[in-house]
N, C-alpha and C positions, 0 to 999 in steps of 0.2 A: 528269280529274275524280275519279279513284279516290283514296280516302283522305280525301276531304272530305265532310262531312255537312251537309245543309241546315239552316240556323239561322233562315231567314226565308222565309215562304211568302206569296205575294200572290194574290188572287182579283180579277180584273177581271170583274164580272158585268154583262153587257149584256142587252138585251131578247131577243136570239136566241142568245147564246153565252156560255160561261164560258172565259176564258183564264187559266189558273193556272200560276204558275212557282214552283218551289222553288229557293232560291239559298243560297249561303254568302257572308256578308259579314264580312270581317275587321275588325280594330280601326282600320285605316287607311282604311276605306271602299271597298276593292276587293272586287268581287263576282264570283262564279263560279256560273253557272247549272248546277244539278244535274239538273233535270228540268222539262219543261213539258207541259201538257195543254190541248187545245182541244176543246170539245164543245158540242153544242146545249144551250141552257138553256130551261127552261120555268118559269112561275110568277113571272117578274120582268118589269117594264116600267120602263125608265130608273131602275134601282136601287130601285124600289118593289116590295114583295111584293104580288102580286095574286092569287096562289093558293098558300097555305102548303104544301100537300101536294106540288104540282109543284115548288115552289122547293126544298123539302127533298130531293126525289129528285135534282134537279140538283146540289145541293151534295154529297150522299152519293156520287153517281156520279163527280164530279170528284175528290173526296178519295180515293176508292178507287183511281182510275187513277193519281193522283199518288203515293200511298203505294206502289203497285206499282212505279212507276218509281224511287222513292227507296229502296225497301226499308226504310222507316221509318214509324212511326206519326206522324200529324200531329194536333196538339191545338190549335194556335193559328194564325190567319191574319190578314193585313191585307187589307181589302176596299176596293174603289173606290166612289165615290159620284158619280153623274152628274146628279142632279136635286135639287130642294128646297133649294138653297143660295142665300145672299145675301152681299154684300160690305158691310162697314161700316168706318168710320174712327173711332178713339177716340184721345184725348190724355190724358196724365197728367204731373204734375210732382212731383219729389221734392226736398225740401230736403236740402242736404249740409253736412258739417262741413268741417274743415280738411285732411282726408286726401284723397289722390288717389282718383278714382273706380275702383272695382274691379268684378269680375264679379258679386259679390253685390249691389252697389248697382243694377246694371243689371237683374239678375233680380228684385230687390225692386220696382223701378219697374214692370216689365212685369206682375208678379203683382198689384200693386195696381190697375193699369189694368184688367186682366181681371176682378178681383174686383168692381170698380165697374160693370162692363158686364153688363147682364142684360136679356134679352128673353123674353117669354112664349113658351113652346113652341119655343124655339130653343136649340141647343147649339153651342158653339164647337168647330169641327173643325180649324181652322188659324188661326194668327196670325203676322203678319210685321212686325217692326219696320221702318218705312219710313225714318224719320230721327230722329236725336237732336239736341237743341238745348241748348247750354250758356248759362245766364243769359239766356234768351229771344231771343238774337240770333245765336249762333254755331252754325251747323249742321255736324255732324260725322257721319262714317260709323260710327265706333266710338269711344265716349268713354272706353274703358278706359285708366286711367293718367293721365287729364287732371284738371285742377283746375277747380272751378266752385262757385258758391254754391247753384245749383240745376240739376237735370237734367230735361229734358222729353223725351217720346217720342211720336211719332205711330205708331200701329199699325193695320195693315190686318187686320181680323178677318173670317173667313169662318164663317158659321153654317149649320146645317142643321136641318130640322124634327125635333123631338124624337121624335114618335111614329113617323115614318118610320124613324129610327135604331133605335128600340126594336124595331120589327117586323123589321128586318134582323138585329139582334143576337139576337133571340129565335129567328129561323129557324135561325141557326147553332148556338145553344145547344141546340136540340132535336136537333141532329145531333151533340151533344157536342163542338162545336168552339168555342173561345174567339176572339172578335174582339179582337185586341190593339190595333188602330188602324184608322182610316179615312182614306183619302187621296182628295182631290177629283180626279176624272178629268181635268178640263181642266188642272189644275196639273201632274198627272203627264204629260199629253200634251206640255205645254210643256217639261218637263225632258227628255223623250225626243226631241223633234223639233226644238227650237230650237238653233241653234249658240250658242256663247258670245258671239259678236258680236251676234247677234240679241237675246239676253237683255239685253245691256249697252246697246246703242244704242236699243233699244225696238222691240217688235213685238207684233202681235195674232195669237194662234193661234185658229183657228176649227175646231171639230169638228162636222161635220154627221153626227150619229148617227142611230140608227133612229127613236126617238120624241122626241128632244130635240136641239137644236142649241145649242152653248155656245161662249163665247169667254173668253179670258184676256188681260190686258194685262201684258206684261213690260217692265221698264225698270231699268237699273243692277243687273241680276242678281236683281231682286225681282219678285214678282207684285203688281201695283198694284190690279187689279180683276178680278172674274169676273162673268159674267152668262149668261143663257140664255133661250131661247124654247121652248115645248112643241110644237115641230113639227120633224119630221126626214124622213129618206129613206123611212120607212115610209109617210108620208102621200103621198109622190110615187107610190109603188107603188099605194096605195089609189085615188088619182085615176085612174091608168091602168086599173085593174080596173073601176072604176065607169063611166068614159067608154066603154070598149070592151066592157063586159059579159063580162069574162073572169075567170078565177080569180086570186087573189092570187099564186099560184105562177107562173102564166104571165106576169102583169104584172111580177113581179120579174125573170123571164128577159128580157123585152123591154127593161126598164130597163137591165139589165146589158149586154146585147148591142148595143142600138141607142140607148140613152139619150143625148140631146143637148139643149142649151138654145138651139140656134140654128136655128129652123125655116126661116129665110130661106136657108139654105145648100143645101137639098134641092130637087130638081125633082120634078114630079108622077110621073115614071116610076119613081122609087125607092120601092118598096113592100114590105110585109111581109104574108105570107099567114098569118093567125092559125091556120088549120086545121093548119098544120105543127107548131104548139106544143101544141094540145089537140084532136086529131082526134076524141076522144070527145064533144066539145061539138057537137051537131047544129045548134045555133043559128049557130055561127060557122065551120062546115066550109068554106064558100066565101068567107068574109070576107077581104078584102084592104084594107089601109090604107096610105096614103102614110107614109113615114118622117117627113115634115114634120108629119103629124098627131100622131104620138107626141111630137115636140118641142114642138108647140103645147100639149099637155096638161101636159108637164113644166115648161115655162118659167114659167108664172104662180106655181106653188107654190114653185119655187126663188127667184124674185124676192121673194115674200112673206117667206120665211125670212130672206133677206139684208137686206131693208129693215127688218124688225123688229130684227134684230141690230144694224144700224147705228144705228137710233133709240136703242136702249139705250146703245150705245157713245157716241154724240154727247152724251147726257145727262150723262155724267161729266166732260166738259170736259177731257180729257187729251191731245187730239190734238196740241197744240203741243209736248208733251214728247217724243214718240217718233218714231222714223224711220218713213217711210211704207212699212211692210212688213206683209204678211199671210201667215201660214203656214196652209195649208188641209189638214185631215186628216179622217178619218172616211169612212164608206161613200159619202156623198153627193158627196164630192170626186172620185169616179171618173167622174162624168158628163162627157161631151165638152163643151167650151166653158166649163166652170166657171171656169177661171182668168181668162179675159177678162171674164166677167160679174161676178165678184167685184171685179176691178180697176175696172170701169166704175161699180159702185155705191159702192164705198168710196174711189175715187180714190187707190189705192195700188198698189205693186208686189205681185205675188202669187207665192208658191211653193207647189207641192203637195208634201206630205211624201213622201219616198222613203227609208225607213230602210235603212241598210246592214245586211248580215248580221251577226248576233251570233256571235262565234267559238265560244262554248261551247254554242250551240244544237245539238240533234240534227241529224245530217246530212240527214235527210229533211224538215226543216222549211225551206221556202223563203219562205213568206209571213210575214216578220218583222213587217210593218206591223200585222197583226191583234193582235200582242202589245205594241204601242207603249205603251198605257196601263200595262200590267203592268210593262214595262221602266222606265217613268217612276216607278212606285211604288217599285221597287228603288232607283232613283237618289235618291229622296226620303229613304229610310232611310239610304243611304250618306252623304248630306250631314250627317247627325247625328253621324257619326264623325269628320268633318273639322274642321279648325280654322277660325277666323273665322266662326262660325255666324251672327253678327249681320250679316255682309256677305252671306252666302248667303240670309238671310231665313228660314231654317228655324227651327222652334220645337221645344221639348221636347215629348215625348209628354204628352198631357193626362190619360190614364188613365181617363177616364169610361167608355170602352167596356168595360174590364175590370170596372168596378163594376156596370154593367148586366148583363154576362154572369153575374157571381157571383149577382146577385139572381135572375135567371132559373133558375140552377142550383139555388138553394135553394127556389124557389117554384113552378116549373113541373114 
């Protein structure tokens, strides 16, 4: 890694942690990780700023640690977004002359389509050309160099709430850090976790996060749809804490150590002594519960999350297109029995993500999975350097984040 300087920094901001990576990406899209930082975060809940002062402290601490690792000042970052997003489809047609279609024609078509698309309080954060059509009936992957009287395009547009984005950008601006771009977390998760075959033949990636569970549909190397529900593994922990009258900290420990969605597997002799986890709680010092009771608390909430996700997925009517595969990631995926329960509800094959070690990570970093979204964000940037960008479905940077940052810099 010596001799290389970081030219791209990503911040994956969760409700409980900040995973930041500084990397060097060359012109061919190859990346080398220079440094990484993982720390507790406060002031954020599913990408939403809920406490400005605490959020600023989290950013400053992460930036300081990363600068120390890189031995370089950091002035610009790309951040993740895990909530407040929506999928839309738009179409546009461009009349052509007698010359073959070139990249400028394609760019003009996409820019006009985006210019005509406008929603109140929504900003476009990603757009993906899904298919191009020549003269209304010939569908092609890449029309560059072909002849036609008119060229049409269908585009998948992902938007996010404008005020939420401004609050995020403002938070970084107050720390003198520019937000250069924003990458949707579930899109980054797909880039990091799905194999090339899974992206091509079609798969659903589901991330069961802390406060939100989201999914993305990939097919032919493109992301076709994204959706979410505002429930996650935090709510499972909360259910355990309320039902057993214990602290959230103890409930989280029980979930991690004994969490299971199959109450029928346990017999009444298998039990947990709550006093072993919080001896200072005089109410529960002698309380013992069956392991099956814990599973009975967990199962309904997990089923609720999965049923709501399936309901939104079923509404888009894409199931006939893709292979019957689900890739499961996020903290909630660690519960015992999750694989079979997801398969039962979605009627698909299920794989739980297990990322391989990244060669350029620090030697003492073993849990690569917690960096999966950040790794996917780096892959998203690397795609922009590679050829056949319309095949990959990646878009040019929109630049609105920088404009918002500059406004805050001049006015705050």
